[in-house]
C-alpha positions as CSV (number, residue, x, y, z in Angstrom):
1,M,-223.6,6.1,53.6
2,I,-222.1,3.6,55.9
3,I,-219.0,1.5,55.1
4,L,-218.7,-1.6,57.0
5,T,-215.2,-2.9,56.5
6,D,-213.7,-6.4,57.7
7,L,-209.9,-6.1,59.3
8,S,-208.1,-9.3,58.6
9,E,-207.4,-10.0,54.8
10,V,-208.8,-6.5,53.9
11,L,-206.6,-4.0,56.0
12,I,-204.3,-6.5,57.8
13,R,-203.4,-10.1,57.7
14,G,-204.8,-12.3,60.4
15,V,-204.5,-15.9,61.1
16,I,-204.6,-16.7,57.4
17,G,-200.9,-16.5,56.3
18,A,-199.5,-17.1,59.8
19,D,-198.5,-20.7,58.3
20,Q,-195.9,-18.8,56.4
21,Y,-193.9,-17.9,59.1
22,I,-193.8,-21.7,60.2
23,K,-193.3,-22.8,56.7
24,E,-189.9,-20.5,56.4
25,R,-188.7,-21.9,59.7
26,Y,-189.9,-25.8,59.7
27,G,-190.8,-26.3,56.4
28,V,-193.8,-27.0,54.2
29,K,-194.9,-30.1,56.1
30,V,-194.9,-28.8,59.4
31,A,-196.9,-25.9,58.0
32,E,-199.4,-28.0,56.3
33,S,-200.0,-30.1,59.2
34,C,-200.7,-26.9,61.4
35,V,-203.5,-25.8,58.8
36,L,-205.0,-29.0,58.8
37,R,-205.1,-28.9,62.8
38,H,-206.6,-25.3,62.5
39,R,-209.3,-26.6,60.2
40,A,-210.0,-29.7,62.5
41,I,-210.8,-27.4,65.7
42,N,-212.5,-24.6,63.8
43,E,-215.2,-24.6,66.0
44,R,-212.9,-24.0,68.8
45,F,-211.1,-21.2,67.0
46,C,-214.7,-19.4,66.4
47,D,-215.5,-19.8,70.0
48,M,-212.0,-17.9,71.1
49,L,-213.4,-15.2,68.4
50,R,-216.8,-15.2,70.2
51,G,-215.0,-14.5,73.3
52,R,-216.1,-17.6,74.8
53,L,-212.2,-19.1,75.0
54,T,-209.4,-17.3,75.6
55,E,-206.3,-17.5,73.2
56,D,-204.4,-19.8,75.5
57,Q,-207.1,-22.2,76.0
58,Y,-207.2,-22.4,72.1
59,W,-203.8,-23.0,71.7
60,E,-204.0,-25.6,74.4
61,T,-206.5,-27.5,72.4
62,F,-204.3,-26.7,69.2
63,F,-201.2,-28.5,70.9
64,S,-203.1,-31.3,72.5
65,G,-202.0,-34.9,71.3
66,H,-199.8,-33.2,68.7
67,S,-196.2,-32.7,68.5
68,W,-194.6,-29.9,66.4
69,P,-190.8,-28.6,66.6
70,F,-192.1,-25.4,68.4
71,G,-194.3,-24.5,71.2
72,V,-197.2,-21.9,72.2
73,E,-194.8,-18.9,72.4
74,E,-193.7,-19.5,69.0
75,A,-197.1,-20.1,67.5
76,K,-198.3,-16.8,69.4
77,A,-195.2,-15.2,67.6
78,A,-196.4,-16.6,64.0
79,L,-199.7,-14.9,64.8
80,S,-198.1,-11.6,66.0
81,W,-195.6,-11.5,62.8
82,N,-198.8,-11.9,60.6
83,L,-200.9,-9.4,62.3
84,A,-198.3,-6.8,61.7
85,Q,-198.5,-7.2,58.0
86,A,-200.8,-4.7,56.3
87,I,-202.6,-5.4,53.1
88,P,-201.3,-3.2,50.5
89,D,-203.4,0.3,49.8
90,T,-206.6,-0.7,51.4
91,L,-206.1,2.0,54.0
92,K,-205.4,4.4,51.5
93,V,-208.5,4.0,49.7
94,Y,-210.3,4.6,53.0
95,Q,-208.3,7.7,53.5
96,E,-209.2,9.0,50.1
97,I,-212.9,8.5,50.7
98,I,-213.2,10.5,53.6
99,A,-210.8,13.0,52.6
100,Y,-212.6,14.2,49.6
101,P,-214.5,17.4,50.2
102,R,-218.0,16.4,49.3
103,S,-221.0,18.6,48.9
104,N,-224.0,18.3,51.4
105,E,-226.1,18.0,48.2
106,D,-224.4,14.8,46.8
107,K,-227.4,12.5,46.5
108,R,-226.0,9.5,44.8
109,L,-224.4,8.2,48.2
110,G,-227.4,8.9,50.2
111,M,-225.2,10.8,52.5
112,A,-227.0,13.0,55.0
113,E,-223.9,15.1,56.0
114,G,-222.1,15.0,52.6
115,M,-219.6,12.0,53.8
116,P,-219.4,8.6,54.1
117,T,-218.6,6.9,57.5
118,I,-216.4,3.7,58.0
119,Y,-217.0,1.3,60.7
120,L,-214.7,-1.8,61.3
121,V,-216.5,-5.1,61.8
122,S,-214.1,-8.0,62.7
123,D,-214.1,-11.3,63.9
124,H,-210.9,-11.2,66.4
125,I,-209.5,-12.2,69.5
126,T,-209.4,-10.2,72.8
127,E,-205.9,-10.6,73.6
128,R,-205.0,-9.1,70.2
129,L,-206.9,-6.1,70.2
130,D,-204.4,-3.7,71.8
131,Q,-201.6,-5.1,69.7
132,I,-203.4,-4.4,66.3
133,K,-204.3,-1.0,67.6
134,A,-200.7,-0.1,68.3
135,L,-199.6,-1.9,65.2
136,H,-201.6,-0.1,62.7
137,P,-202.8,3.3,64.5
138,G,-203.7,4.7,60.9
139,I,-206.6,2.2,60.8
140,F,-208.1,3.8,64.0
141,K,-208.0,7.3,62.7
142,V,-210.2,6.4,59.7
143,V,-212.9,4.3,61.3
144,K,-215.3,5.8,63.6
145,R,-216.7,2.7,65.2
146,E,-215.5,-0.8,66.1
147,F,-217.5,-3.7,66.3
148,W,-215.6,-6.9,67.6
149,S,-216.6,-10.3,67.5
150,C,-214.9,-11.2,71.1
151,E,-217.1,-8.3,72.5
152,L,-220.1,-8.9,70.9
153,G,-220.5,-12.6,71.5
154,Q,-221.0,-13.4,67.9
155,I,-219.0,-13.7,64.7
156,K,-220.3,-12.2,61.2
157,R,-221.7,-15.8,60.0
158,D,-223.6,-16.0,63.3
159,P,-227.4,-15.7,62.7
160,G,-228.5,-12.4,64.3
161,F,-225.0,-10.6,64.0
162,F,-225.9,-8.1,61.2
163,E,-229.4,-7.8,62.5
164,N,-228.0,-6.9,65.8
165,L,-225.6,-4.4,64.4
166,L,-228.3,-2.6,62.2
167,E,-230.6,-2.5,65.0
168,K,-228.1,-1.0,67.3
169,E,-226.8,1.7,65.1
170,H,-230.4,2.6,63.4
171,L,-229.4,1.7,60.2
172,R,-231.5,0.5,56.9
173,P,-229.6,-2.2,54.8
174,E,-229.8,0.4,52.0
175,E,-227.7,2.7,54.0
176,V,-224.9,0.2,54.2
177,I,-222.1,-1.2,52.1
178,F,-220.3,-4.3,53.6
179,I,-216.6,-5.3,52.3
180,D,-215.1,-8.3,53.4
181,D,-213.0,-11.1,51.8
182,N,-215.0,-13.9,53.2
183,V,-217.8,-15.1,50.9
184,A,-219.9,-16.7,53.9
185,N,-219.9,-13.3,55.8
186,I,-221.0,-11.5,52.7
187,A,-223.9,-14.1,52.0
188,T,-224.9,-13.8,55.7
189,A,-225.2,-9.8,55.2
190,S,-226.9,-9.8,51.9
191,R,-229.9,-12.1,53.1
192,L,-230.7,-8.9,55.0
193,G,-230.6,-6.8,51.9
194,V,-226.9,-5.2,52.6
195,P,-224.8,-5.2,49.8
196,G,-221.7,-6.4,50.0
197,I,-218.1,-6.4,47.9
198,R,-215.7,-9.4,48.3
199,F,-212.4,-7.8,48.6
200,Q,-209.6,-9.1,46.4
201,N,-207.3,-6.2,46.5
202,A,-207.1,-2.1,47.0
203,T,-207.5,-1.7,43.1
204,Q,-210.4,-3.8,42.7
205,L,-211.9,-2.0,45.7
206,R,-211.6,1.5,44.4
207,T,-213.1,0.3,40.8
208,V,-216.1,-1.2,42.6
209,L,-216.6,1.6,45.0
210,R,-216.3,4.2,42.1
211,E,-217.9,2.6,39.3
212,T,-220.5,0.6,41.3
213,Y,-221.5,3.0,44.1
214,G,-220.3,6.5,42.5
215,F,-217.8,7.1,45.5
216,V,-215.2,10.1,44.6
217,F,-211.9,9.8,45.7
218,A,-209.3,12.5,46.6
219,G,-207.8,13.4,43.2
220,D,-210.6,12.4,41.2
221,A,-211.8,15.8,40.4
222,E,-208.3,17.2,39.7
223,R,-207.6,14.2,37.2
224,E,-211.0,14.8,35.7
225,A,-210.2,18.6,34.8
226,A,-206.6,17.7,33.6
227,A,-208.4,15.4,31.4
228,R,-210.7,17.6,30.1
229,K,-207.8,20.3,29.3
230,H,-205.9,17.9,27.5
231,Y,-208.8,17.0,25.0
């Protein structure tokens, strides 16, 4: 079984929430105007994620014709601040999945080698990849493969993104679970038959993986044994 996991808003914060940095320093109105500007030039943002624009080119468009009490360098700092924030406990969920010593006979998950494999599938910015890896090294000890939109030239909602990924990795849709916070991304994958989980928080993710897909986590066997002994 292959888990395709999103990065932003599943494992770490992304662009969403960077306005909090601006809000704390310049107030609600400034932060709201920045959010509106970001939405207005969303296609330019998506092209940056596809690797067609540099981050500096995006910020040039963002500030063009607009005046805020901060400049490009502080905008970059706001994004850096947000990227440093981890989503509570999601990494621990993945660490427990791959830590549990399963048998090669575990057929519930269709795992030929008895263990699930985690691939990172992220819409992200070329200039930020090294920063993310330096800030969150634990994530890159868990994931076996990385698929970045800025390297692939497509974002997850683009037609063909998941077809290309499955074909390249020789995967069947039923061998894959896709975890993302974005409904549109999940819908794109589901059209190919890839089941998706809309991420809300680590507790919800653990529950769905356990109860819907039969995943076993480190410590489950011990807890079950303790419960049997108690009763």
